[in-house]
C-alpha positions in Angstrom: -65.4 52.3 0.9 -64.3 49.2 -0.9 -61.3 46.3 0.7 -60.0 43.8 -0.5 -58.2 41.5 2.2 -55.0 39.6 1.2 -54.4 37.1 4.0 -51.1 35.2 1.9 -48.2 35.0 4.3 -46.4 35.1 1.1 -47.6 37.9 -0.4 -48.0 39.7 3.0 -44.1 38.8 3.2 -43.7 40.5 -0.2 -45.4 44.2 0.4 -43.8 44.6 3.1 -41.0 44.2 2.3 -41.0 46.7 -1.3 -42.0 49.2 1.1 -38.8 49.1 3.3 -36.5 49.0 0.3 -38.7 51.6 -1.5 -38.5 54.1 1.9 -41.7 54.6 2.3 -43.6 56.2 4.5 -46.1 54.9 7.1 -47.9 56.3 9.0 -49.5 54.3 12.6 -52.2 55.5 15.0 -54.7 55.1 17.4 -57.7 56.6 19.5 -56.2 56.6 22.9 -58.7 57.8 25.4 -61.1 59.7 22.8 -57.8 61.1 21.4 -56.5 60.3 18.2 -52.4 60.1 18.2 -50.8 59.8 14.4 -47.1 58.8 13.9 -44.7 59.0 10.5 -42.5 56.3 10.3 -40.4 53.6 8.6 -40.2 50.2 7.8 -36.9 49.8 8.9 -36.6 45.4 8.3 -38.7 42.7 7.7 -38.2 39.1 9.1 -39.4 35.8 7.2 -38.0 33.6 9.6 -39.2 35.4 12.5 -42.5 36.5 11.3 -41.6 39.9 12.5 -40.9 43.1 11.1 -39.4 46.9 12.5 -40.2 51.0 12.5 -38.2 53.6 12.9 -39.9 57.1 13.6 -38.7 59.7 11.0 -37.1 62.7 12.4 -37.8 64.5 15.4 -40.9 62.2 15.9 -39.2 59.9 18.3 -41.1 61.2 20.9 -44.4 60.8 18.7 -44.0 57.3 18.5 -43.1 56.4 21.8 -46.6 58.2 23.3 -48.2 56.6 20.6 -47.2 52.4 21.3 -46.8 53.5 25.1 -49.0 50.6 26.7 -50.9 49.7 24.1 -50.7 46.5 22.9 -50.7 46.9 19.3 -51.7 49.6 16.7 -52.9 50.5 13.3 -50.9 50.7 10.1 -51.5 52.6 7.0 -48.8 52.9 3.4 -50.3 55.4 1.8 -48.2 54.4 -1.0 -50.2 52.1 -1.8 -53.5 52.1 0.2 -52.7 49.7 2.6 -54.3 48.9 5.6 -53.8 46.6 8.5 -53.8 45.7 12.8 -50.2 44.3 14.3 -49.4 43.3 16.9 -46.5 45.1 19.4 -44.1 41.9 19.8 -40.4 44.3 21.2 -39.9 47.6 22.3 -37.2 49.6 22.3 -38.6 53.0 22.3 -37.6 55.5 21.5 -36.0 54.3 18.0 -37.0 51.1 17.2 -40.0 48.7 17.4 -40.9 45.1 16.8 -44.0 43.9 15.1 -45.9 40.2 14.4 -46.2 40.3 10.6 -50.1 40.8 10.2 -52.4 38.2 9.6 -53.9 40.3 6.9 -54.0 42.9 5.1 -56.8 44.5 3.5 -56.4 47.4 0.4 -58.1 49.8 -0.2 -59.6 49.7 -4.5 -58.0 52.2 -6.3 -61.0 52.9 -8.1 -63.2 53.4 -5.5 -60.4 55.8 -3.8 -57.7 57.1 -5.4 -59.5 60.5 -4.8 -61.8 61.3 -2.0 -64.4 64.0 -2.0 -63.2 67.3 -0.7 -65.9 70.1 -2.4 -68.1 70.6 0.7 -64.6 70.5 3.0 -64.4 74.0 4.4 -60.7 72.7 5.4 -60.0 72.4 2.0 -58.7 75.3 -0.3 -56.7 76.0 -3.6 -55.5 78.6 -5.1 -53.3 79.2 -8.4 -52.7 81.4 -10.9 -53.3 80.8 -14.4 -53.2 82.5 -18.0 -55.9 83.2 -21.0 -54.4 82.8 -24.8 -53.5 86.2 -24.2 -50.8 85.4 -21.5 -53.3 88.0 -19.5 -52.5 86.1 -15.5 -55.4 86.0 -13.2 -55.2 85.0 -10.0 -57.7 81.6 -9.0 -58.7 80.8 -5.3 -61.0 77.4 -5.1 -62.8 74.6 -3.5 -61.0 71.6 -4.5 -64.0 69.3 -5.7 -61.7 66.2 -4.6 -58.0 65.0 -4.1 -55.3 62.0 -4.4 -52.2 61.8 -4.0 -51.4 61.8 -7.6 -54.2 65.0 -8.2 -57.0 66.8 -7.8 -60.2 68.6 -9.7 -62.5 71.9 -8.8 -64.6 73.5 -10.8 -64.6 77.0 -12.5 -67.4 78.6 -14.3 -68.0 79.5 -18.1 -66.4 83.3 -18.0 -63.4 80.9 -15.9 -63.0 78.8 -18.8 -61.0 81.1 -21.4 -58.2 80.5 -18.4 -58.0 76.7 -18.3 -57.1 74.5 -21.3 -55.8 70.9 -21.3 -52.0 70.1 -21.3 -51.7 74.1 -20.3 -49.5 73.4 -16.5 -49.9 75.2 -13.5 -47.4 76.3 -12.4 -48.0 76.7 -8.6 -51.0 75.2 -7.0 -50.6 75.9 -3.1 -53.5 73.6 -1.5 -53.9 75.2 2.3 -55.0 72.4 4.8 -55.5 72.6 8.6 -51.5 70.9 8.8 -50.4 73.5 6.5 -49.7 74.7 2.6 -49.1 72.4 0.4 -47.2 73.2 -2.9 -47.5 71.3 -6.6 -47.1 72.3 -9.7 -50.1 70.4 -12.1 -50.8 69.6 -15.7 -55.0 70.3 -16.5 -55.9 66.6 -18.8 -58.9 67.5 -18.8 -61.9 70.1 -18.7 -64.7 68.7 -19.1 -68.6 70.6 -18.9 -70.4 69.4 -16.1 -75.1 70.1 -16.5 -76.7 70.8 -13.2 -78.9 67.4 -12.2 -80.4 65.8 -9.3 -77.1 64.2 -8.1 -74.5 66.8 -8.5 -76.6 69.3 -6.2 -74.6 71.8 -9.3 -77.5 75.3 -9.3 -76.0 75.7 -13.1 -73.7 74.4 -16.1 -69.7 74.6 -14.5 -66.8 72.6 -16.7 -64.8 70.6 -14.3 -61.0 71.0 -14.6 -58.8 67.7 -13.3 -55.2 67.9 -12.7 -52.4 65.7 -12.4 -49.8 66.5 -10.5 -46.1 67.0 -12.4 -43.9 68.2 -9.8 -44.3 67.3 -5.5 -41.9 67.8 -2.9 -42.0 65.3 -0.4 -42.6 67.8 2.3 -45.9 69.0 0.4 -46.3 65.1 0.1 -46.0 63.7 3.6 -49.1 66.3 4.2 -51.8 65.2 1.6 -50.5 62.0 2.5 -51.6 62.8 6.1 -55.1 64.7 5.0 -55.9 62.1 3.5 -56.0 59.8 6.3 -57.7 62.2 7.7 -60.4 62.1 6.2 -60.2 57.8 6.0 -59.6 56.0 8.9 -63.4 56.5 10.2 -64.1 54.0 8.4 -61.0 51.8 9.0 -62.4 49.5 11.9 -64.2 47.4 8.8 -60.5 45.8 8.3 -60.8 44.5 11.6 -64.4 43.8 11.2 
């Protein structure tokens, strides 16, 4: 995972203010006693003069936030919209409705080119299902492992026999993405159907076609589930932020 560090206080302030104004999803998390805690929050305010910012839990997450921040001096943050990662010291605790933190001294941003998609092909926790139509109008139901996934799209492999059901530019009207947290429903456009030859690097036993899709419609609940799943997969490496 490639990270670029941002240490300019003015840029850090503007980044947090921007996510406050757009009501971006923010996750706070911490390992406590070998158990992982995670909570969904939003930025309520950012103050340049006080050098702090405050967060509020989203609806029905007040107790999760309180349990997570109880007796903690710092917490880790992740903002999926811009792949921002940072650690902050707790300044003031107004549990369970509001928590204030010192502005971080640095923020790390994940290189979008390297982590825009996470590899999930061998992940049994993630499966996708959908129906697709061939040129004759015949529908077929598919259930596939997901090759890779991001907040904006996914890809999967198909066989030569299945290729007739997949054409660039067409739309899969409902793709169900099953993760441990639940099932997300998205509408996805097929932007690339590419032949892949087996080689020593991909480990494929035979020729396949890779279908790359871009999400056209995704509701907030589904977006939240996918963002959380992606965070679970990358945060094992987040210790590099403070290295």
